MARNU-218632 format. One line per field, with one value per residue (C-alpha): chain; y, x, z. Coordinates in steps of 0.05 Angstrom, whole numbers, plus 5000, padded with zeros to 4 digits. Layout:
<rs>
ch	A ...
y	Y ...
x	X ...
z	Z ...
</rs>
This chain:
<rs>
ch	A A A A A A A A A A A A A A A A A A A A A A A A A A A A A A A A A A A A A A A A A A A A A A A A A A A A A A A A A A A A A A A A A A A A A A A A A A A A A A A A A A A A A A A A A A A A A A A A A A A A A A A A A A A A A A A A A A A A A A A A A A A A A A A A A A A A A A A A A A A A A A A A A A A A A A A A A A A A A A A A A A A A A A A A A A A A A A A A A A A A A A A A A A A A A A A A A A A A A A A A A A A A A A A A A A A A A A A A A
y	1637 1627 1558 1555 1542 1473 1441 1399 1463 1497 1500 1512 1493 1567 1567 1502 1530 1588 1541 1499 1563 1584 1515 1515 1585 1569 1512 1561 1607 1626 1682 1722 1702 1720 1694 1728 1709 1763 1735 1796 1802 1810 1872 1930 2000 2037 2019 2028 1953 1954 1888 1883 1810 1830 1836 1911 1932 1887 1918 1990 1982 1941 1991 2049 2017 1981 2016 1951 1913 1839 1787 1719 1683 1696 1747 1718 1696 1740 1770 1806 1867 1910 1969 1964 2024 1991 1927 1968 2000 1931 1906 1967 1959 1885 1903 1951 1903 1868 1800 1762 1792 1767 1710 1650 1677 1685 1749 1766 1837 1879 1913 1880 1932 1909 1839 1844 1802 1805 1834 1889 1907 1915 1962 2004 2010 2028 2084 2110 2104 2125 2111 2038 1977 1911 1842 1783 1710 1648 1601 1588 1607 1560 1616 1644 1670 1725 1732 1764 1815 1815 1784 1838 1892 1860 1852 1921 1967 2029 2003 2045 2016 2071 2055 2033 1998 2058 2107 2060 2048 2123 2136 2081 2106 2177 2154 2106 2157 2210 2159 2146 2072 2040 1975 1960 1967 1923 1868 1874 1811 1852 1872 1799 1757 1688 1714 1752 1690 1650 1701 1699 1622 1620 1671 1629 1683 1637 1563 1509 1527 1600 1621 1674 1644 1707 1704 1771 1769
x	7419 7409 7382 7307 7283 7252 7204 7261 7300 7243 7241 7167 7098 7089 7150 7129 7060 7093 7135 7073 7036 7093 7094 7019 7019 7078 7039 6984 7030 7010 7028 6972 6985 7054 7066 7122 7142 7165 7198 7198 7248 7218 7174 7178 7150 7085 7024 6949 6945 7000 7030 7067 7089 7145 7213 7229 7156 7154 7217 7194 7124 7145 7200 7151 7101 7147 7213 7247 7266 7255 7293 7264 7325 7400 7394 7452 7410 7405 7344 7338 7292 7251 7205 7132 7138 7196 7154 7099 7150 7175 7105 7091 7158 7143 7076 7112 7170 7176 7142 7202 7247 7205 7160 7161 7219 7227 7258 7281 7258 7301 7369 7436 7451 7391 7414 7421 7431 7370 7410 7436 7364 7352 7412 7384 7317 7353 7389 7322 7288 7346 7314 7297 7336 7349 7334 7366 7345 7388 7351 7375 7333 7337 7312 7381 7389 7418 7396 7421 7381 7424 7371 7319 7371 7390 7318 7296 7357 7315 7281 7302 7292 7311 7286 7337 7317 7339 7296 7237 7243 7246 7186 7145 7164 7142 7076 7060 7076 7033 6976 6984 6998 6995 6990 6920 6942 7004 6958 6908 6897 6884 6958 6983 6969 6961 6920 6875 6864 6848 6797 6763 6763 6731 6678 6660 6681 6736 6728 6781 6813 6816 6764 6712 6645 6603 6583 6587 6599
z	4852 4927 4947 4957 5028 5033 5082 5112 5130 5168 5244 5257 5230 5214 5169 5136 5121 5084 5041 5025 5005 4959 4926 4915 4885 4840 4810 4791 4752 4681 4633 4665 4738 4764 4835 4873 4944 4992 5054 5099 5154 5224 5220 5267 5273 5283 5242 5248 5265 5317 5340 5406 5396 5348 5380 5371 5383 5445 5473 5460 5487 5547 5564 5557 5605 5655 5648 5629 5565 5578 5537 5550 5520 5526 5470 5430 5370 5308 5273 5207 5215 5167 5180 5161 5114 5078 5071 5038 4991 4970 4955 4911 4875 4861 4830 4783 4767 4699 4705 4678 4732 4790 4767 4814 4854 4929 4956 5026 5042 5087 5094 5106 5159 5200 5218 5294 5356 5401 5459 5412 5395 5470 5474 5416 5452 5516 5478 5454 5522 5566 5634 5620 5643 5607 5636 5599 5606 5601 5554 5482 5422 5361 5316 5301 5230 5187 5115 5051 5014 4952 4908 4920 4909 4842 4819 4843 4839 4849 4912 4972 5041 5090 5160 5212 5277 5316 5276 5278 5353 5366 5321 5355 5424 5409 5377 5433 5486 5451 5448 5523 5511 5580 5620 5596 5523 5535 5561 5504 5462 5400 5396 5398 5336 5368 5426 5378 5335 5397 5418 5350 5352 5421 5400 5339 5289 5262 5248 5259 5191 5213 5162 5180 5197 5189 5262 5297 5372
</rs>
């Protein structure tokens, strides 16, 4: 069994909050409550609640609007990727799985083939949007990781995750272009998670614990 991620091995407060949540839920497990922890790779692809602050989506939307893929770091770090449709398929499969096969276990969700260097993701997007250029920064990125998806394959042998980064980037590009996604959209807070949370905090709709207050503004 792969070693369980611990608080001491996390790099960010966000990651630590996820581990704490898993630990708290695991303590609540009963025969009638089966907690399962899905650690999704970095999501990408079109969805009704589009996010442009995810690396592939950022590259595609920025290239569509500006004609350039912008890498803020040196692009040498790795990311595991998974399409939003494949994430949904994994959630459905877990709900149908035998409880004893998944109870209290953490599963990475994604495909081994979709562990990529960030600069290689930019090249894929450039292949999809042939008239865009790539700008690469120089700073290092500590978030450098590749993960194994062997555990989820073993637990759910019939689960088929089929979306590649290339197919997802092409699909997102076509959908965004058809929707006339432009500079105003790229600057919109609602497509960026942290900016959207900040907006709701400032309006009073979310309190300091990020709970809805019931105030409509």
